[in-house]
N, C-alpha and C positions, 0 to 999 in steps of 0.2 A: 206434543211436538214440541222436543226443544232444542233451541238453534245454538249450535256452538260458533265461536266467533273465532276466528285465527288472527291473530297480530305478528304482524312482520317488523322487522326491523325497517325505518324508512332507508331508502335508498340516498348512495352517498350523494351527498352534494359535488358539486363541481369545484369547488375547492378542497374536500379531502380527495378528490381524485388527483386532481393536481399537485397536491403534498404528497400522498402516493408515490407521485411518478420520479417527482423531485428528489424523494427519499430512496427510489429503485437506482434511482441515477448515481447516485450520493455513495451506493453500495459498492455499486458496477466500480465507482472511480476508487472506491477504498481495495478494493479485491484487487485490481491492476497496478495502485500503486505498490500494494504489499508484495506482489508478483514481481513489479522492478526492484523492490528493496531484496528480494532474495536472489535474482540473478545478479546483482550489484554484490552482492556477498559472496557467492559463491563465484565471480570472475576477480575480487580482493583476494579473496584466498588461493586461486591457482596464481595469483601474481605475484604475491609472497610466496610463496612455493617455488613458482621460479624465483625469483629473488636469492630466494635461499641457497639454491644450488648454483647460482651465477656466484654467490659471496664464496662458496666452499671453492670454487672454479679460480676464485681470484688468489688464492692462498700460493698458487702455480707460480706466480711470477705477471710480471706487468704486460698487460693487452688493449693497448688502444680500444679496439672493439668490444672487446668487453667492458669495459668503464664507459666508454656509450652506451652500450645495452642496462647498465645497472643505474646505469643517473636515467635512461630511460621509462625504467621500471620502477624505481623509487618516484617519480615524478608521475607515473601512472595511480600510484598504491595510494600518492596522496590525495590525487583528486577523487579516486573513487570514494576514500575514505570521507571526503568531503561530503560527495554526493548520497552516498549512505547516510550520513549525519542529517542531510537536509530532506531525505527520502522518511527518516523514521521519526523527524516534525512534521512532515505532512501526514504522516499516518495517527498519530497523537490528533493533529488536528479532525482529521475526517474521522478518527472513533469520536472522538466528543460530539462532531456536528450529526451523528448517524445517532448515536444515541440520543440525544437531544429531540431530535427529527422522530425517532421512535418513540419516545414518551410523548410529543403532542399529537402523532398520532392515533395513539392509544387511547388518547382521551375525546377524540371525535366523533361526532355522531355519525352511523349509518356507514364505519367503516370495518366490515367485518375482518380483513385478514390485514394482520401486519408482520 
């Protein structure tokens, strides 16, 4: 009678489990930053649309309230554009980090799912 030995992968080490959880947190953060970036882009687009509309109204003559709103929206556009740039940089950094972590996890013994 022959005996068959079934070999299985070694159970994941504590280090690989911790690394995987860290990886999952980084992926979640990347997802959240991308969502924030998307929301900011929509907000900037909406603000620029309102600003174009106010510029068109400006042709009718001087209105101090209109001018104040234009200044406020111009300032908001600048602020949103700066935040968008900052979030784009964060996305690039997180993407690089997630890619590096994914590579590290792929080389760890005992980690079955990446």
